[in-house]
Biopython code that builds the backbone (N, CA, C, O; Angstrom):
import numpy as np
from Bio.PDB.StructureBuilder import StructureBuilder

atoms = [
    (1, "UNK", "N", (24.007, 6.128, -4.959)),
    (1, "UNK", "CA", (23.304, 7.109, -5.748)),
    (1, "UNK", "C", (21.842, 6.724, -5.916)),
    (1, "UNK", "O", (20.956, 7.560, -5.736)),
    (2, "UNK", "N", (21.577, 5.439, -6.266)),
    (2, "UNK", "CA", (20.191, 5.028, -6.479)),
    (2, "UNK", "C", (19.398, 5.065, -5.176)),
    (2, "UNK", "O", (18.190, 5.297, -5.195)),
    (3, "UNK", "N", (20.074, 4.837, -4.030)),
    (3, "UNK", "CA", (19.385, 4.913, -2.739)),
    (3, "UNK", "C", (18.887, 6.318, -2.467)),
    (3, "UNK", "O", (17.785, 6.488, -1.945)),
    (4, "UNK", "N", (19.675, 7.329, -2.808)),
    (4, "UNK", "CA", (19.243, 8.709, -2.581)),
    (4, "UNK", "C", (18.081, 9.069, -3.500)),
    (4, "UNK", "O", (17.195, 9.826, -3.103)),
    (5, "UNK", "N", (18.071, 8.543, -4.707)),
    (5, "UNK", "CA", (16.954, 8.789, -5.630)),
    (5, "UNK", "C", (15.694, 8.120, -5.105)),
    (5, "UNK", "O", (14.618, 8.716, -5.132)),
    (6, "UNK", "N", (15.819, 6.871, -4.621)),
    (6, "UNK", "CA", (14.674, 6.161, -4.061)),
    (6, "UNK", "C", (14.142, 6.864, -2.818)),
    (6, "UNK", "O", (12.931, 6.961, -2.623)),
    (7, "UNK", "N", (15.048, 7.352, -1.981)),
    (7, "UNK", "CA", (14.644, 8.076, -0.781)),
    (7, "UNK", "C", (13.908, 9.360, -1.147)),
    (7, "UNK", "O", (12.883, 9.678, -0.545)),
    (8, "UNK", "N", (14.416, 10.096, -2.123)),
    (8, "UNK", "CA", (13.750, 11.328, -2.556)),
    (8, "UNK", "C", (12.370, 11.019, -3.126)),
    (8, "UNK", "O", (11.417, 11.760, -2.886)),
    (9, "UNK", "N", (12.261, 9.934, -3.875)),
    (9, "UNK", "CA", (10.965, 9.543, -4.429)),
    (9, "UNK", "C", (9.982, 9.217, -3.308)),
    (9, "UNK", "O", (8.818, 9.613, -3.375)),
    (10, "UNK", "N", (10.431, 8.503, -2.285)),
    (10, "UNK", "CA", (9.556, 8.185, -1.158)),
    (10, "UNK", "C", (9.121, 9.444, -0.421)),
    (10, "UNK", "O", (7.963, 9.554, -0.019)),
    (11, "UNK", "N", (10.029, 10.390, -0.239)),
    (11, "UNK", "CA", (9.676, 11.649, 0.420)),
    (11, "UNK", "C", (8.642, 12.409, -0.403)),
    (11, "UNK", "O", (7.681, 12.946, 0.148)),
    (12, "UNK", "N", (8.836, 12.456, -1.718)),
    (12, "UNK", "CA", (7.861, 13.132, -2.592)),
    (12, "UNK", "C", (6.496, 12.476, -2.513)),
    (12, "UNK", "O", (5.476, 13.164, -2.475)),
    (13, "UNK", "N", (6.470, 11.159, -2.490)),
    (13, "UNK", "CA", (5.193, 10.445, -2.430)),
    (13, "UNK", "C", (4.489, 10.695, -1.099)),
    (13, "UNK", "O", (3.270, 10.869, -1.062)),
    (14, "UNK", "N", (5.256, 10.713, -0.006)),
    (14, "UNK", "CA", (4.662, 10.945, 1.304)),
    (14, "UNK", "C", (4.156, 12.375, 1.456)),
    (14, "UNK", "O", (3.238, 12.622, 2.237)),
    (15, "UNK", "N", (4.735, 13.309, 0.728)),
    (15, "UNK", "CA", (4.319, 14.701, 0.849)),
    (15, "UNK", "C", (2.974, 14.961, 0.188)),
    (15, "UNK", "O", (2.330, 15.971, 0.471)),
    (16, "UNK", "N", (2.547, 14.071, -0.680)),
    (16, "UNK", "CA", (1.234, 14.245, -1.311)),
    (16, "UNK", "C", (0.157, 14.003, -0.274)),
    (16, "UNK", "O", (0.267, 13.089, 0.542)),
    (17, "UNK", "N", (-0.872, 14.813, -0.304)),
    (17, "UNK", "CA", (-1.887, 14.754, 0.747)),
    (17, "UNK", "C", (-2.954, 13.698, 0.491)),
    (17, "UNK", "O", (-3.429, 13.084, 1.446)),
    (18, "UNK", "N", (-3.346, 13.463, -0.742)),
    (18, "UNK", "CA", (-4.461, 12.567, -1.032)),
    (18, "UNK", "C", (-3.955, 11.176, -1.375)),
    (18, "UNK", "O", (-3.034, 11.023, -2.177)),
    (19, "UNK", "N", (-4.564, 10.156, -0.764)),
    (19, "UNK", "CA", (-4.219, 8.769, -1.064)),
    (19, "UNK", "C", (-4.570, 8.383, -2.484)),
    (19, "UNK", "O", (-3.924, 7.510, -3.065)),
    (20, "UNK", "N", (-5.592, 9.023, -3.058)),
    (20, "UNK", "CA", (-6.004, 8.680, -4.425)),
    (20, "UNK", "C", (-4.911, 9.015, -5.430)),
    (20, "UNK", "O", (-4.763, 8.316, -6.432)),
    (21, "UNK", "N", (-4.145, 10.071, -5.181)),
    (21, "UNK", "CA", (-3.086, 10.406, -6.127)),
    (21, "UNK", "C", (-2.037, 9.300, -6.166)),
    (21, "UNK", "O", (-1.470, 9.021, -7.223)),
    (22, "UNK", "N", (-1.770, 8.658, -5.006)),
    (22, "UNK", "CA", (-0.838, 7.538, -4.981)),
    (22, "UNK", "C", (-1.390, 6.352, -5.754)),
    (22, "UNK", "O", (-0.654, 5.676, -6.473)),
    (23, "UNK", "N", (-2.706, 6.094, -5.606)),
    (23, "UNK", "CA", (-3.317, 4.986, -6.332)),
    (23, "UNK", "C", (-3.238, 5.234, -7.834)),
    (23, "UNK", "O", (-2.893, 4.330, -8.595)),
    (24, "UNK", "N", (-3.556, 6.452, -8.264)),
    (24, "UNK", "CA", (-3.508, 6.782, -9.681)),
    (24, "UNK", "C", (-2.070, 6.675, -10.199)),
    (24, "UNK", "O", (-1.839, 6.203, -11.312)),
    (25, "UNK", "N", (-1.116, 7.113, -9.392)),
    (25, "UNK", "CA", (0.286, 7.034, -9.790)),
    (25, "UNK", "C", (0.698, 5.581, -9.955)),
    (25, "UNK", "O", (1.385, 5.237, -10.917)),
    (26, "UNK", "N", (0.284, 4.720, -9.022)),
    (26, "UNK", "CA", (0.625, 3.308, -9.119)),
    (26, "UNK", "C", (0.058, 2.708, -10.397)),
    (26, "UNK", "O", (0.710, 1.886, -11.041)),
    (27, "UNK", "N", (-1.159, 3.117, -10.767)),
    (27, "UNK", "CA", (-1.783, 2.592, -11.972)),
    (27, "UNK", "C", (-1.025, 3.022, -13.221)),
    (27, "UNK", "O", (-0.922, 2.261, -14.184)),
    (28, "UNK", "N", (-0.496, 4.242, -13.203)),
    (28, "UNK", "CA", (0.194, 4.756, -14.382)),
    (28, "UNK", "C", (1.638, 4.279, -14.468)),
    (28, "UNK", "O", (2.149, 4.049, -15.564)),
    (29, "UNK", "N", (2.298, 4.127, -13.327)),
    (29, "UNK", "CA", (3.717, 3.838, -13.317)),
    (29, "UNK", "C", (4.023, 2.347, -13.400)),
    (29, "UNK", "O", (5.059, 1.969, -13.945)),
    (30, "UNK", "N", (3.164, 1.505, -12.882)),
    (30, "UNK", "CA", (3.422, 0.071, -12.843)),
    (30, "UNK", "C", (3.526, -0.502, -14.248)),
    (30, "UNK", "O", (2.623, -0.338, -15.069)),
    (31, "UNK", "N", (4.614, -1.161, -14.509)),
    (31, "UNK", "CA", (4.821, -1.781, -15.813)),
    (31, "UNK", "C", (4.041, -3.086, -15.884)),
    (31, "UNK", "O", (3.803, -3.720, -14.857)),
    (32, "UNK", "N", (3.639, -3.495, -17.088)),
    (32, "UNK", "CA", (2.928, -4.769, -17.216)),
    (32, "UNK", "C", (3.768, -5.912, -16.644)),
    (32, "UNK", "O", (4.965, -6.014, -16.910)),
    (33, "UNK", "N", (3.131, -6.749, -15.872)),
    (33, "UNK", "CA", (3.820, -7.889, -15.284)),
    (33, "UNK", "C", (4.554, -7.575, -14.003)),
    (33, "UNK", "O", (5.160, -8.467, -13.410)),
    (34, "UNK", "N", (4.519, -6.312, -13.551)),
    (34, "UNK", "CA", (5.252, -5.932, -12.351)),
    (34, "UNK", "C", (4.497, -6.280, -11.074)),
    (34, "UNK", "O", (5.096, -6.302, -9.999)),
    (35, "UNK", "N", (3.221, -6.546, -11.163)),
    (35, "UNK", "CA", (2.450, -6.957, -9.989)),
    (35, "UNK", "C", (1.477, -8.046, -10.409)),
    (35, "UNK", "O", (1.183, -8.184, -11.596)),
    (36, "UNK", "N", (0.977, -8.815, -9.465)),
    (36, "UNK", "CA", (0.063, -9.904, -9.827)),
    (36, "UNK", "C", (-1.181, -9.361, -10.539)),
    (36, "UNK", "O", (-1.713, -8.325, -10.140)),
    (37, "UNK", "N", (-1.645, -10.041, -11.575)),
    (37, "UNK", "CA", (-2.819, -9.568, -12.306)),
    (37, "UNK", "C", (-4.118, -9.765, -11.529)),
    (37, "UNK", "O", (-5.113, -9.105, -11.826)),
    (38, "UNK", "N", (-4.129, -10.654, -10.546)),
    (38, "UNK", "CA", (-5.355, -10.935, -9.799)),
    (38, "UNK", "C", (-4.999, -11.344, -8.370)),
    (38, "UNK", "O", (-3.886, -11.793, -8.093)),
    (39, "UNK", "N", (-5.979, -11.176, -7.465)),
    (39, "UNK", "CA", (-5.784, -11.489, -6.063)),
    (39, "UNK", "C", (-6.962, -12.312, -5.561)),
    (39, "UNK", "O", (-8.088, -12.127, -6.022)),
    (40, "UNK", "N", (-6.713, -13.214, -4.626)),
    (40, "UNK", "CA", (-7.801, -13.906, -3.938)),
    (40, "UNK", "C", (-8.326, -12.964, -2.855)),
    (40, "UNK", "O", (-7.551, -12.360, -2.114)),
    (41, "UNK", "N", (-9.663, -12.848, -2.773)),
    (41, "UNK", "CA", (-10.271, -11.960, -1.777)),
    (41, "UNK", "C", (-11.438, -12.660, -1.096)),
    (41, "UNK", "O", (-11.985, -13.642, -1.598)),
    (42, "UNK", "N", (-11.801, -12.119, 0.068)),
    (42, "UNK", "CA", (-12.988, -12.568, 0.794)),
    (42, "UNK", "C", (-13.897, -11.365, 0.951)),
    (42, "UNK", "O", (-13.452, -10.287, 1.345)),
    (43, "UNK", "N", (-15.184, -11.553, 0.638)),
    (43, "UNK", "CA", (-16.154, -10.472, 0.777)),
    (43, "UNK", "C", (-16.412, -10.231, 2.260)),
    (43, "UNK", "O", (-16.734, -11.161, 3.001)),
    (44, "UNK", "N", (-16.270, -8.977, 2.690)),
    (44, "UNK", "CA", (-16.510, -8.594, 4.080)),
    (44, "UNK", "C", (-17.948, -8.096, 4.246)),
    (44, "UNK", "O", (-18.664, -8.542, 5.142)),
    (45, "UNK", "N", (-18.363, -7.174, 3.383)),
    (45, "UNK", "CA", (-19.708, -6.602, 3.482)),
    (45, "UNK", "C", (-20.056, -5.887, 2.177)),
    (45, "UNK", "O", (-19.199, -5.646, 1.327)),
    (46, "UNK", "N", (-21.350, -5.556, 2.047)),
    (46, "UNK", "CA", (-21.793, -4.786, 0.877)),
    (46, "UNK", "C", (-21.796, -3.319, 1.253)),
    (46, "UNK", "O", (-22.351, -2.938, 2.284)),
    (47, "UNK", "N", (-21.182, -2.500, 0.429)),
    (47, "UNK", "CA", (-21.133, -1.054, 0.661)),
    (47, "UNK", "C", (-22.378, -0.388, 0.078)),
    (47, "UNK", "O", (-23.091, 0.322, 0.786)),
    (48, "UNK", "N", (-22.639, -0.615, -1.204)),
    (48, "UNK", "CA", (-23.771, 0.008, -1.882)),
    (48, "UNK", "C", (-23.933, -0.632, -3.256)),
    (48, "UNK", "O", (-22.954, -0.839, -3.973)),
    (49, "UNK", "N", (-25.174, -0.944, -3.617)),
    (49, "UNK", "CA", (-25.471, -1.575, -4.906)),
    (49, "UNK", "C", (-24.555, -2.782, -5.118)),
    (49, "UNK", "O", (-24.633, -3.751, -4.364)),
    (50, "UNK", "N", (-23.682, -2.737, -6.142)),
    (50, "UNK", "CA", (-22.791, -3.876, -6.394)),
    (50, "UNK", "C", (-21.351, -3.580, -5.956)),
    (50, "UNK", "O", (-20.412, -4.217, -6.433)),
    (51, "UNK", "N", (-21.182, -2.615, -5.051)),
    (51, "UNK", "CA", (-19.878, -2.269, -4.488)),
    (51, "UNK", "C", (-19.732, -2.946, -3.125)),
    (51, "UNK", "O", (-20.580, -2.785, -2.248)),
    (52, "UNK", "N", (-18.646, -3.706, -2.957)),
    (52, "UNK", "CA", (-18.427, -4.492, -1.740)),
    (52, "UNK", "C", (-17.102, -4.120, -1.079)),
    (52, "UNK", "O", (-16.173, -3.660, -1.743)),
    (53, "UNK", "N", (-17.027, -4.324, 0.226)),
    (53, "UNK", "CA", (-15.768, -4.261, 0.959)),
    (53, "UNK", "C", (-15.190, -5.668, 0.938)),
    (53, "UNK", "O", (-15.857, -6.622, 1.339)),
    (54, "UNK", "N", (-13.957, -5.798, 0.473)),
    (54, "UNK", "CA", (-13.298, -7.100, 0.379)),
    (54, "UNK", "C", (-11.937, -7.019, 1.063)),
    (54, "UNK", "O", (-11.403, -5.934, 1.290)),
    (55, "UNK", "N", (-11.390, -8.188, 1.386)),
    (55, "UNK", "CA", (-10.070, -8.269, 2.006)),
    (55, "UNK", "C", (-9.243, -9.279, 1.241)),
    (55, "UNK", "O", (-9.687, -10.403, 1.011)),
    (56, "UNK", "N", (-8.023, -8.881, 0.838)),
    (56, "UNK", "CA", (-7.144, -9.812, 0.149)),
    (56, "UNK", "C", (-6.725, -10.917, 1.116)),
    (56, "UNK", "O", (-6.479, -10.666, 2.296)),
    (57, "UNK", "N", (-6.649, -12.138, 0.598)),
    (57, "UNK", "CA", (-6.259, -13.284, 1.409)),
    (57, "UNK", "C", (-5.167, -14.070, 0.692)),
    (57, "UNK", "O", (-4.996, -13.975, -0.523)),
    (58, "UNK", "N", (-4.435, -14.850, 1.485)),
    (58, "UNK", "CA", (-3.396, -15.719, 0.941)),
    (58, "UNK", "C", (-3.784, -17.159, 1.213)),
    (58, "UNK", "O", (-4.089, -17.531, 2.347)),
    (59, "UNK", "N", (-3.771, -17.957, 0.176)),
    (59, "UNK", "CA", (-4.074, -19.377, 0.324)),
    (59, "UNK", "C", (-2.771, -20.049, 0.746)),
    (59, "UNK", "O", (-1.792, -20.058, 0.000)),
    (60, "UNK", "N", (-2.775, -20.616, 1.963)),
    (60, "UNK", "CA", (-1.530, -21.128, 2.532)),
    (60, "UNK", "C", (-1.332, -22.628, 2.307)),
    (60, "UNK", "O", (-0.262, -23.048, 1.868)),
    (61, "UNK", "N", (-2.348, -23.433, 2.601)),
    (61, "UNK", "CA", (-2.204, -24.887, 2.475)),
    (61, "UNK", "C", (-3.588, -25.517, 2.356)),
    (61, "UNK", "O", (-4.570, -24.948, 2.832)),
    (62, "UNK", "N", (-3.673, -26.686, 1.723)),
    (62, "UNK", "CA", (-4.955, -27.371, 1.646)),
    (62, "UNK", "C", (-5.500, -27.676, 3.034)),
    (62, "UNK", "O", (-4.746, -28.058, 3.930)),
    (63, "UNK", "N", (-6.794, -27.511, 3.213)),
    (63, "UNK", "CA", (-7.428, -27.806, 4.484)),
    (63, "UNK", "C", (-7.358, -26.676, 5.490)),
    (63, "UNK", "O", (-7.878, -26.809, 6.598)),
    (64, "UNK", "N", (-6.730, -25.569, 5.134)),
    (64, "UNK", "CA", (-6.650, -24.413, 6.027)),
    (64, "UNK", "C", (-7.371, -23.232, 5.400)),
    (64, "UNK", "O", (-7.364, -23.057, 4.182)),
    (65, "UNK", "N", (-7.999, -22.416, 6.260)),
    (65, "UNK", "CA", (-8.666, -21.221, 5.761)),
    (65, "UNK", "C", (-7.623, -20.232, 5.243)),
    (65, "UNK", "O", (-6.535, -20.134, 5.810)),
    (66, "UNK", "N", (-7.940, -19.499, 4.174)),
    (66, "UNK", "CA", (-7.006, -18.471, 3.694)),
    (66, "UNK", "C", (-6.745, -17.420, 4.772)),
    (66, "UNK", "O", (-7.642, -17.075, 5.541)),
    (67, "UNK", "N", (-5.522, -16.920, 4.820)),
    (67, "UNK", "CA", (-5.118, -15.927, 5.818)),
    (67, "UNK", "C", (-5.249, -14.518, 5.253)),
    (67, "UNK", "O", (-4.869, -14.284, 4.105)),
    (68, "UNK", "N", (-5.782, -13.568, 6.037)),
    (68, "UNK", "CA", (-5.876, -12.181, 5.575)),
    (68, "UNK", "C", (-4.488, -11.615, 5.297)),
    (68, "UNK", "O", (-3.535, -11.894, 6.023)),
    (69, "UNK", "N", (-4.387, -10.808, 4.228)),
    (69, "UNK", "CA", (-3.110, -10.228, 3.843)),
    (69, "UNK", "C", (-3.066, -8.734, 4.145)),
    (69, "UNK", "O", (-2.040, -8.224, 4.597)),
    (70, "UNK", "N", (-4.156, -8.036, 3.901)),
    (70, "UNK", "CA", (-4.152, -6.578, 4.038)),
    (70, "UNK", "C", (-5.499, -6.119, 4.566)),
    (70, "UNK", "O", (-6.381, -6.933, 4.840)),
    (71, "UNK", "N", (-5.651, -4.807, 4.707)),
    (71, "UNK", "CA", (-6.907, -4.223, 5.150)),
    (71, "UNK", "C", (-7.984, -4.317, 4.084)),
    (71, "UNK", "O", (-7.803, -4.966, 3.054)),
    (72, "UNK", "N", (-9.103, -3.664, 4.345)),
    (72, "UNK", "CA", (-10.238, -3.732, 3.425)),
    (72, "UNK", "C", (-10.034, -2.841, 2.199)),
    (72, "UNK", "O", (-9.429, -1.771, 2.269)),
    (73, "UNK", "N", (-10.559, -3.321, 1.084)),
    (73, "UNK", "CA", (-10.588, -2.584, -0.174)),
    (73, "UNK", "C", (-12.022, -2.574, -0.673)),
    (73, "UNK", "O", (-12.849, -3.353, -0.201)),
    (74, "UNK", "N", (-12.320, -1.707, -1.612)),
    (74, "UNK", "CA", (-13.629, -1.718, -2.255)),
    (74, "UNK", "C", (-13.487, -2.337, -3.634)),
    (74, "UNK", "O", (-12.507, -2.093, -4.338)),
    (75, "UNK", "N", (-14.476, -3.144, -4.014)),
    (75, "UNK", "CA", (-14.462, -3.781, -5.327)),
    (75, "UNK", "C", (-15.894, -3.933, -5.834)),
    (75, "UNK", "O", (-16.819, -4.163, -5.054)),
    (76, "UNK", "N", (-16.064, -3.803, -7.139)),
    (76, "UNK", "CA", (-17.372, -3.953, -7.781)),
    (76, "UNK", "C", (-17.558, -5.391, -8.244)),
    (76, "UNK", "O", (-16.627, -6.004, -8.765)),
    (77, "UNK", "N", (-18.763, -5.931, -8.053)),
    (77, "UNK", "CA", (-19.097, -7.253, -8.570)),
    (77, "UNK", "C", (-19.727, -7.071, -9.945)),
    (77, "UNK", "O", (-20.843, -6.563, -10.055)),
    (78, "UNK", "N", (-19.025, -7.477, -10.983)),
    (78, "UNK", "CA", (-19.505, -7.290, -12.348)),
    (78, "UNK", "C", (-20.639, -8.234, -12.721)),
    (78, "UNK", "O", (-21.274, -8.049, -13.759)),
    (79, "UNK", "N", (-20.904, -9.242, -11.895)),
    (79, "UNK", "CA", (-21.990, -10.174, -12.179)),
    (79, "UNK", "C", (-23.343, -9.603, -11.775)),
    (79, "UNK", "O", (-24.380, -10.183, -12.098)),
    (80, "UNK", "N", (-23.345, -8.468, -11.069)),
    (80, "UNK", "CA", (-24.592, -7.873, -10.595)),
    (80, "UNK", "C", (-24.835, -6.528, -11.276)),
    (80, "UNK", "O", (-23.910, -5.894, -11.785)),
    (81, "UNK", "N", (-26.075, -6.119, -11.273)),
    (81, "UNK", "CA", (-26.467, -4.842, -11.862)),
    (81, "UNK", "C", (-25.865, -3.680, -11.075)),
    (81, "UNK", "O", (-25.734, -3.750, -9.853)),
    (82, "UNK", "N", (-25.506, -2.622, -11.776)),
    (82, "UNK", "CA", (-24.992, -1.417, -11.123)),
    (82, "UNK", "C", (-26.125, -0.568, -10.547)),
    (82, "UNK", "O", (-25.861, 0.418, -9.859)),
    (83, "UNK", "N", (-27.385, -0.934, -10.818)),
    (83, "UNK", "CA", (-28.528, -0.125, -10.359)),
    (83, "UNK", "C", (-29.403, -0.842, -9.338)),
    (83, "UNK", "O", (-30.411, -0.284, -8.904)),
    (84, "UNK", "N", (-29.049, -2.056, -8.943)),
    (84, "UNK", "CA", (-29.826, -2.804, -7.957)),
    (84, "UNK", "C", (-28.922, -3.252, -6.817)),
    (84, "UNK", "O", (-27.702, -3.318, -6.973)),
    (85, "UNK", "N", (-29.525, -3.561, -5.669)),
    (85, "UNK", "CA", (-28.755, -3.996, -4.506)),
    (85, "UNK", "C", (-28.142, -5.377, -4.744)),
    (85, "UNK", "O", (-28.802, -6.278, -5.261)),
    (86, "UNK", "N", (-26.891, -5.529, -4.367)),
    (86, "UNK", "CA", (-26.185, -6.793, -4.529)),
    (86, "UNK", "C", (-26.623, -7.826, -3.507)),
    (86, "UNK", "O", (-27.205, -7.487, -2.477)),
    (87, "UNK", "N", (-26.337, -9.092, -3.799)),
    (87, "UNK", "CA", (-26.784, -10.179, -2.931)),
    (87, "UNK", "C", (-25.665, -11.147, -2.519)),
    (87, "UNK", "O", (-25.959, -12.206, -1.963)),
    (88, "UNK", "N", (-24.412, -10.819, -2.772)),
    (88, "UNK", "CA", (-23.315, -11.707, -2.386)),
    (88, "UNK", "C", (-23.162, -11.658, -0.868)),
    (88, "UNK", "O", (-23.122, -10.575, -0.284)),
    (89, "UNK", "N", (-23.077, -12.812, -0.234)),
    (89, "UNK", "CA", (-23.008, -12.877, 1.229)),
    (89, "UNK", "C", (-21.571, -12.699, 1.728)),
    (89, "UNK", "O", (-20.606, -12.991, 1.021)),
    (90, "UNK", "N", (-21.462, -12.218, 2.950)),
    (90, "UNK", "CA", (-20.153, -12.067, 3.591)),
    (90, "UNK", "C", (-19.493, -13.435, 3.716)),
    (90, "UNK", "O", (-20.169, -14.438, 3.946)),
    (91, "UNK", "N", (-18.185, -13.472, 3.564)),
    (91, "UNK", "CA", (-17.447, -14.719, 3.673)),
    (91, "UNK", "C", (-17.230, -15.422, 2.348)),
    (91, "UNK", "O", (-16.510, -16.419, 2.291)),
    (92, "UNK", "N", (-17.841, -14.921, 1.275)),
    (92, "UNK", "CA", (-17.661, -15.511, -0.050)),
    (92, "UNK", "C", (-16.265, -15.188, -0.566)),
    (92, "UNK", "O", (-15.803, -14.054, -0.441)),
    (93, "UNK", "N", (-15.592, -16.178, -1.143)),
    (93, "UNK", "CA", (-14.265, -15.974, -1.720)),
    (93, "UNK", "C", (-14.392, -15.744, -3.216)),
    (93, "UNK", "O", (-15.278, -16.296, -3.867)),
    (94, "UNK", "N", (-13.493, -14.918, -3.757)),
    (94, "UNK", "CA", (-13.522, -14.586, -5.179)),
    (94, "UNK", "C", (-12.113, -14.230, -5.638)),
    (94, "UNK", "O", (-11.175, -14.176, -4.843)),
    (95, "UNK", "N", (-11.990, -13.992, -6.930)),
    (95, "UNK", "CA", (-10.749, -13.494, -7.511)),
    (95, "UNK", "C", (-11.004, -12.052, -7.932)),
    (95, "UNK", "O", (-11.978, -11.771, -8.631)),
    (96, "UNK", "N", (-10.133, -11.137, -7.512)),
    (96, "UNK", "CA", (-10.288, -9.718, -7.802)),
    (96, "UNK", "C", (-9.196, -9.272, -8.770)),
    (96, "UNK", "O", (-8.039, -9.675, -8.650)),
    (97, "UNK", "N", (-9.581, -8.435, -9.731)),
    (97, "UNK", "CA", (-8.645, -7.833, -10.668)),
    (97, "UNK", "C", (-8.638, -6.328, -10.481)),
    (97, "UNK", "O", (-9.655, -5.741, -10.114)),
    (98, "UNK", "N", (-7.505, -5.705, -10.729)),
    (98, "UNK", "CA", (-7.409, -4.243, -10.735)),
    (98, "UNK", "C", (-7.577, -3.779, -12.175)),
    (98, "UNK", "O", (-6.776, -4.130, -13.042)),
    (99, "UNK", "N", (-8.611, -2.994, -12.428)),
    (99, "UNK", "CA", (-8.894, -2.486, -13.775)),
    (99, "UNK", "C", (-8.921, -0.962, -13.720)),
    (99, "UNK", "O", (-9.911, -0.374, -13.286)),
    (100, "UNK", "N", (-7.853, -0.328, -14.151)),
    (100, "UNK", "CA", (-7.774, 1.129, -14.081)),
    (100, "UNK", "C", (-7.790, 1.589, -12.642)),
    (100, "UNK", "O", (-6.924, 1.206, -11.856)),
    (101, "UNK", "N", (-8.777, 2.416, -12.284)),
    (101, "UNK", "CA", (-8.885, 2.931, -10.922)),
    (101, "UNK", "C", (-9.815, 2.101, -10.054)),
    (101, "UNK", "O", (-10.061, 2.465, -8.904)),
    (102, "UNK", "N", (-10.339, 0.996, -10.572)),
    (102, "UNK", "CA", (-11.328, 0.185, -9.843)),
    (102, "UNK", "C", (-10.824, -1.238, -9.631)),
    (102, "UNK", "O", (-10.011, -1.754, -10.399)),
    (103, "UNK", "N", (-11.323, -1.844, -8.585)),
    (103, "UNK", "CA", (-11.122, -3.275, -8.356)),
    (103, "UNK", "C", (-12.440, -3.957, -8.704)),
    (103, "UNK", "O", (-13.513, -3.468, -8.349)),
    (104, "UNK", "N", (-12.353, -5.085, -9.398)),
    (104, "UNK", "CA", (-13.557, -5.792, -9.819)),
    (104, "UNK", "C", (-13.419, -7.282, -9.542)),
    (104, "UNK", "O", (-12.313, -7.822, -9.510)),
    (105, "UNK", "N", (-14.564, -7.942, -9.342)),
    (105, "UNK", "CA", (-14.614, -9.395, -9.236)),
    (105, "UNK", "C", (-15.926, -9.840, -9.872)),
    (105, "UNK", "O", (-16.780, -9.010, -10.183)),
    (106, "UNK", "N", (-16.087, -11.139, -10.065)),
    (106, "UNK", "CA", (-17.272, -11.658, -10.735)),
    (106, "UNK", "C", (-17.782, -12.861, -9.959)),
    (106, "UNK", "O", (-17.201, -13.944, -10.025)),
    (107, "UNK", "N", (-18.879, -12.667, -9.217)),
    (107, "UNK", "CA", (-19.504, -13.749, -8.440)),
    (107, "UNK", "C", (-20.999, -13.685, -8.649)),
    (107, "UNK", "O", (-21.622, -12.651, -8.408)),
    (108, "UNK", "N", (-21.590, -14.803, -9.105)),
    (108, "UNK", "CA", (-23.043, -14.892, -9.209)),
    (108, "UNK", "C", (-23.569, -15.474, -7.901)),
    (108, "UNK", "O", (-23.140, -16.539, -7.456)),
    (109, "UNK", "N", (-24.511, -14.748, -7.295)),
    (109, "UNK", "CA", (-25.064, -15.208, -6.008)),
    (109, "UNK", "C", (-26.204, -16.174, -6.216)),
    (109, "UNK", "O", (-26.785, -16.661, -5.246)),
]
sb = StructureBuilder()
sb.init_structure("model")
sb.init_model(0)
sb.init_chain("A")
sb.init_seg("    ")
for serial, (resi, resn, name, xyz) in enumerate(atoms, 1):
    if name == "N":
        sb.init_residue(resn, " ", resi, " ")
    sb.init_atom(name, np.array(xyz, "f"), 0.0, 1.0, " ", f" {name:<3s}", serial, name[0])
structure = sb.get_structure()
């Protein structure tokens, strides 16, 4: 019975056209503690002002570079002004948090 409910839920989610509705749904439906509060990320590039393209990474072992986990995401650097161009260089590692509909990190360049 629960499998049919889960299958119907997946079909309903796939039928939605906009990816943002899924993101908003995840933000509303996820219970506290159901997902990690923060992620390790690597800065890929600057998109605009203090908005960066980042990639989640997994720290595997000492002495090894972190391994990429997923595709690129956008995240705001809260250490920089929202009205000036950011200065964080590509390859910088940080900790990213999901805050509402935005991803944020804090790195002083």
